[in-house]
N, C-alpha and C positions, 0 to 999 in steps of 0.2 A: 504494500500500500504506500510505501514511501515514508520518509521522515516527515513528521508533522512540521508545519511552518510556525511562524510567530508573527504577531501583530503588535507594533509599538514596543518591541522587545519583550513581549509577554508570550508564553507558549500558547498554542492554539487551544489546548485543553483547559488551561487556567482562564483564558479569555471566554471560552464557552461557558464555563462554570460561573464566572462572575456575571455574565449576561443573563444566565438563567436565574441566579439569585436576585438580581435587580428587577428583572421583569416579573418574576413570581411574586416578590414582595409588593411591588407597585400595583400589580393587578389585584392582589388580595385587598390592599388598602383602598384602592379606588372602587372596587366592588362594594366594600363595606360602606364607604361614603355614599355611593349612589343608592344603595339599598336602604340604608338606615337614615342618614342625615337628610337626604333629599327625597326620601319616601318614594323611590323609583319603583313602579309596580309592573314593569315589563322586563323581567330578567332574560327572557328569550331574545328580545331585541338587543340587549346588552351583550349577550353571548354571540349573537350573529355579528355585531359590530367588532367584537374582539377577534373573532375568527377571520373576518375580512382584513382587519388591520394586521393580523399575523401573516396572512398570505402576502400582503403588500410588503411587509418588512422582510420576509424571507426572500421574496423576489428581488428586493433591493440589495440584500446581502449577496445573493448570487450574482447580480449585475456588477457589484463592486469587487467580485473575485473571492468572496469568503465562501469557498466550497463550490460544489457543482450539483445541480439537481439530479436525482436518480432517474434512470430510464423507467418510464411508467408503462406497465402492461397490465392485462386483466388479472393475471395471477397475483401480482403485487397488490393491486386494489382489493382483491378478494381476501388476501392475507391480512391487510391492515384495516379493513372495514370494521370487524368486531372491536378492535382496539380503539378506533375513533368513536364508535358508538358508546363504549364504556367511558371514554374520556369526556365526551360531551355530557353524559349522564352524571359523571362525577362533578363537573363544573356546575351543571344546572342545580344539583342538590346542594352544592356548597353555597349557592346564592341564598337558598332558604335557610341554611345554617347561619350564614353571616347576618341575615336579617334579624335573627333571634338571639344569637350569642356573640360574644366578643371574638375579635381576631385572634387573640392569644389562645383561646380554647379551640377554635377551629384549627389552628396550627398544630396544637397538641394532638388533636384527633387525627389530623392528616399524618402526623409523624407516627402515630400508633399503627397506622395501616402498613407500615414497613414490616411489622411482625407478621402480618398475613402474607406479605410477599416472600419473606424469608422462609416461612413454613411451607408455602407453596413450592418454592424452589427445592426445599428438602424433600417434600413428598413426591412431586411430579417429576423432578429432574435429577434427584439425588445429588444436588449441589451442596458442597460443604463450605463453611465460612470460617475465617480466622477468629482468634480470640478477640482481636481488636474490633471486629464487626459486632460480635456479641456484646462486648463491653459497651460499645456505643449504643446499641439497642437497649440495654438495661439502664443506661443513664437516661435515655429518652423515656423509658418506662417510669423511672424514679421521678423525673420532672413532671410527668403526667399525673402521678399520684400526689405529688406535692401541690400541684395547681388545682386539683379537684376539691 
């Protein structure tokens, strides 16, 4: 696949991770503001806007040379369709959670889903994780118990 590049002297992986953290946090906070402070009552419209904005930003990133789009075919679309449906469902239900509970608690609940992912990996794919991953998960569990 080749050696990963760097942007502004920062590795591609670190740049992608930072972009994810910034966009994820800003999306959560903006959703909370739209749903609670402004009493926005059309979360599906907000979701559609966010998906459209995502497509525009990804297209812009490709145009600027940050990666290249994958070759799209029917098999690829069929493979990713269930993932996209689950993702949209997750975001849609998080709108309703954000409307009724705080951002911190929604974040804790989202972090606890990592346990389901890890146990799914163990059960379905026989994947094993290092002690560091387990320690991190149990710290997240401890923080969830403390925040409850």
